[in-house]
N, C-alpha and C positions, 0 to 999 in steps of 0.2 A: 503494499498498500504506499510505497514511497514516503516513509515517515511519517506520512500524515494519520493520525489513528482517528478520523473520521470517515465512516463508512460510505459510499455513495449515498447522498441525500441525507446526510448530516446536517444538521441543526446548528443552533446557537443559542447561549441561555437566554437570549434577548425574546426568544419566539415563547409564546405561551406565557405565564403569569411568572416571572423569577420574584420570589418573597425577598423583599430586603426591611429590618426593620423600622418603624415609624420613627424618625425625627432621631434615629441614631439611638434612641433606646433611653432618651432625657428628658424629664420634663422640662416646664419653662424656666423655672427655677434652679436650674442646672442639678438637680437630684434624679432619682431615678422613677421613671415613669409607671406607672401599675395600673393595669387592666382593672375596672370596677363593674362589668357588666357588657352584657352584648350590645347595649345602644351608646358605647362609648364614641368618638369621634376618632378616626383613625389614627391620624398623626398629628405631631406638633406644629403648626404651621400650614395642614392643610396636605402634609406630605402623603404622598399613596404608598401603600404597602406592596401592592403587587402594579407590576409595568401595566400600564391599561385599563388599571382599577380607577373608582371613583375616587376626587381628591378631599371630598369633603365629607367621607366616613359614610359612604353609602353602603346599600345591602352587601353589596361582593364584600366590602373589606368586612365586615361585621361578619358574612359568613366565614370567609377566610382566616378571623381574629379566634372565630369559636372554633373550627377546626383544629387550629393550634392549641387551645385550651383543651380541647376532649381529648390529641393524642397524649395529652401529659397525664389524663383521669385516665382514658380507658385504655384496659392493655389491649396489644393486636390481636387481631383476629377474633374481638368479641363481637359474636353475631347478635347478641340481645342488645348491645350498645349501638351497632349497626342496623337494626331494625329500628329503634328509637330514631337514630337521625333520617332512616327513610319514609316513617311513618309522622315524625312531628317536626323535623325539619332542625338545623343546627342550634339555631336562637333559641327554640323552646327546651330543647336538651340543656344546652348550656345555663338557660336561666333558671331550670327544676333543679339542676346539680347544687348551683350559687346558694340558693334559697332555701334547700333543703327539704324538710317537710315529709310528704307521703311519696313512697318510692314510687318509682315507673312501675310499669309492668313488666314481669318476668323478674325482677330482683328483689330478693330477700332482704329484708329488713337488716342484718347484719351487713350483706354485701352491699347496700345502699349508703347506708353508714362510711364503710371504707371510701366509697366513692366519692362521697360529700366531704369527706376527709381530706383527702387528695384535692378535691377542688378548689379548698380553702387554701391550699399550697402554691395552686397552679398560678402562673403567671406568663402571659404568651409574650406578651411584650420582651421581658429578660429572656426567653429563649428564642425569639426572632433575634435579639441583639446578640446572643451568643451564638448563635448560628452564622451570623454576619462575619464575626468576627473569624471565623473557621473557612470562612469563604461557602458557607452552604445556602440554599435556596429552599424554601416550601410550595410543592407542586402538587396541587390539588385538584379533585375531581372538575370537570367541566372546564377545566382551561387549556388553552393550546400545545400543552406539554404533557398534558396527561395522558398515559397511554390507554388507550380505551381498551384491550385485552384483561387489563387488572378488573374493568366491571364484571366480568364472569366471576368473581369469587363473591358474588351476590353481596350478603349481609355482612362477610368477613372480610371486605375490600377495603384497604388501607382507607383512614379519613384524609390520607395527605403523605406524601415520601418527603424528606430531607434529601437533596441532593448536591452535593460538590461534584465540581467539573463542570466545565465550559457548554460539552454538547447539547444537545435537545436530548432528552430523556425517551419521550416518544418515539422519534425519527430512531434512536439505535434500538429500541425495543422491536422494533417492525421487522428487522433481521437480525435477530440473536439466538444462541442457542446456549442452553445450561451445561455446564459442564462439571461434574459434581462426584465423590466418592469418599473413600477412607479417609481419617486423617493420619493413622498410623500404617500409610501406605507402604507398598516394597518398590523397589527401583524399578522393576517391570512396572508395576502402576502409575509410578510418578513419568517415566517415558511415554507412556502410552498417552497419558493425560496432556503434556504438555506438545507431543508430536500432534496431536490432536486439534489442540485449540491453536496450533502454528497454522496448520493446513485450513482451519478455519477462518481464522484472522487473513491468511493471504488469498482466500477468497471472497471477501470484504464483508464476512459474518461476526458480530459481536459477542464475545465470548462471556456469559455471564457465569459468575459462581459466586462462591460465600467468603471468600477472603480465609478460611481456617488453614491451616496446616495441612501438609498431605495433598490430595489431589486438588483441593481448591488451588493451592499458592502454586503448583505445578501449572495449571491451568491457566492462570493469570500469566505466570511469566512467559509460559511458553506465546502467549498470545501476542505479549508485550517484548518479546524477543524478536517476532517476525513483523515486528513494526507495524501490528495491529490494534484493534480495538476491545478493551477488557470494560466490563462493569463489576463492582463488588456489591452485593448486597449483605448489610451486617445486621445483627443481632442486637445492636446497643448504638448508642449517639452516634452519626457520623465524625463529631468532632474528637471522639476517643478510639481510634483504633484499636480492634482487639481482632486478635490475639497481640499481645504488645510485641512480640518477637516479629510481627509482621506491619509494625508500625512504617518503616521505609517503605516497603511493597506499597502497602494501602494508599501513603502519601504517594507514590509515583501512580499509582492508579487515577488519582484523585486529578493530577496534574495532565496527565495522557488520557484520560477514560472518564468514567463516571464513578461516584461511591453513593449508594444510596441506601436510604432505613429507615423505617416506620417510626422509631421512637425521638425522643426528643433529646435535643443534646444534653450530653453529661451522662444519661442513662446507662446503666451497667447490663451485659445480657446474665441470660439465665437459662436452664435447659429449656423449660418451657419457650421461651422467647426465641431459641435456636429454632426449634420444631415448628413453630408460627413462620417464623421465618421463610422458611421454604417453601410455604405455598406462594410468596413473591415471587421467588425467583422460577418457580413452573407457572404460574401466570404470565409471567412479563414476558417469556421467550416463545417459540416456535416448537422446542422440542428440548427431553433432556435425557442427557448421556450418563451412565452412571459407568464410573471406572472404579472398579474394587469397592466390593462394601458387603461387609458380615450380613448374617443373617438379622443383626438389631442395631444396624449403620441408620443414621439419622438422615442419608442420603437417597435411602428406599421411601422415607417421605415425601421428598419431592418427586421422585417417580410415581409412587402412588397419587400424588396431587394433580402433575399432569398429567395422568391417565383419566381422572375425575371430570378434569377439565377440558378432555379430547384433545390433547396433546401428544406428540409424540413421544414416544419411550425408546428410548436405546440404551444397550447394553456392551461393553467390550467383555469380552470373557478372558477369563485367567485357567492359570493351571486347576485340573479338575481336585486334587489335592489341597489347594489354598484354600481355607476358612475366610480369608479377606476374599474371595472372590465367590463365596455361597450365595451371597444376598442378589450379586448379580444373575448367576445361573438360575436361581429360582426364578426370576425376573424372566428369564431368556426362556426359560420351561412354559411360560403361559404368554402372554401376548406381546412380549417388549420385543423389537428387533433388534438381531446380532449386527453389530458395526465394527469395522477394525480402522478405519481410518476417516479423514474427514470427507473423502468423496463420498462414500455410502451414508453419513449424516448426512451432506446436502440434498442427495439424492431423493431423501425424506421430507426433509423440512425446506426447501427450495422449490424455486417456479418448475414448470412441467417443462420436460426435455433437460433438466440439468443433472445428466445421468453418470456416474462412475464410469471410467473405461473397463472394456472387458476383461473379466479374469479367466488368464490362461498359463497352461505352465510352458517351462521353455520348449521354444522349437528346436528338435534335433536335426542334424542334418540329414539323416535318412529320411525324415518325414517330408523332405525336398524332394525325394525322390517319388518316381511314377510307381504306380502302384504296383503292377505287374513285374518294375523291377524289383522291387524290395522281397516280390516273393521268389523270386531267383535267388537274392542275397542270404533270404531266410532258409534256401533250401541248401544253404554250403552245413556241413558240421562245423560244432564248436571247435573242435581239434582233429588235426590232420587233414587230408585231402578226400576229395569227390571227383568224380568225372562229370562232364557235361551232361553225361546220359543219369547217371544217379542224380545230379542237380535238377535237370528236367523234368525226371519221374517225379521228385519232392515240389516241385511247385508247381506242377499238373499243366507242365506246355510241353512245346516239343523241342527236341534237341537243336534245332537252328536256331530257335528264339530264345532257348538256356543259353547258346553259346554267343549270341548278338550283346545278351545284355549283360553275362560275364565280362566281355571285352570292354563294355561300357563301364561295368562297375570296376576294372581294373585300370580305365583313366581315370577316374574319381578318387583312385588308392582304396579301395575297398576288398581287393581281391587280389592274389599275385598266380600265377601259374607255375606250376612243377610239376615238369615233362607233360604227362596225358591229365594229370589231375589240377583241381583248384582248390586254394584254401582263403580263408580269411585272412587280413592283414592284423596286425596290433591296432591299428588305428579305429579299423573297423568292428572289432572286437568290444575296445572302449565305447564307441557311438551306440553299439546294439545294448550296453548295460546302461546308457543314460547318460554316459560321461561326455565331455568334449569330444567333437566330432574331427576329423579331419580339416574342416573350414570353420 
């Protein structure tokens, strides 16, 4: 891709509504500006929160601030909260959470009390200010940068996504593939993930993974090493790269690609958040490739989510005795598709006609012989000599035809004459056994 990490059709952060905190997060008196409710104006001095949004604190900006607020209160993938937003709208859900009182339908009193306690501590303006200092923006449904395929998650759809990096998330997601797998991978798994990702990147596809150790890291590095595009979907705030050992890698991804997350700035990962993050990877991409996964691997959660969403599910096989490939093999016994390289992945997820090259074994020199000449060659014994008549009998042809073809084979270096007999040359023996022939 000639060093440019944007695939064809890539956009810029100006596309859609890139969120910046209003007024830099400061109040008129120089102190911190706090959000007091959904009816508060958007910014100090009328500054817009989102590019193209209302400059007077209109409904679009209140909706956006409300989603930032809810992203701090609700956990990712909360279908009950998603149903509240769908049925009642963001401002109403925000108001009910801030006021407390009677719980919304589907929430127990204990859970509602916990949500209201979170709501009392949420400050969307502060989150936006922290995000801006980290170079991040908040992308919400209904804006130009929102990937429409995330809507397939229904009520589990993210309230919004925090995004670091210049390219358009929507444009990159249109031509993306997830490559996921085991954290404790083998050298074979890391090699396959890196090679696969590099091949996809060279073909103009965005490689999406989770930024973790093992297969995820190998996939990201493979795409970057090929000068291609990659995106990391994190299970924590995008301003705090996790795992810490991949801080440099995730920073590089943010510089050359995209770092994406549902959780507000500063939030830390938990086991459940890793699992819920995987649904975003599955929904965002055209298909998911699993490279090495044990039976309880989290990458299989991504594959199952992709299958439920109607995406392509693929697996790279490993040794039959490897426990790290057992989960992949179980997938392949079901409805997953076996793939071995990027061309086979693109055949599934790409446009009609993007077919891999025809697969065939090596062409041996004897394959180029006319079929009746090959019969005469096969009529010669493996050891010793045979007369032309004996060869003709074995090749089911006439003696004259056998003699003519034996002289042809002699010219090609396959046979030699010994008195009245004929025998195979050494190079003919090698060729017949599948090695390198005389040419």
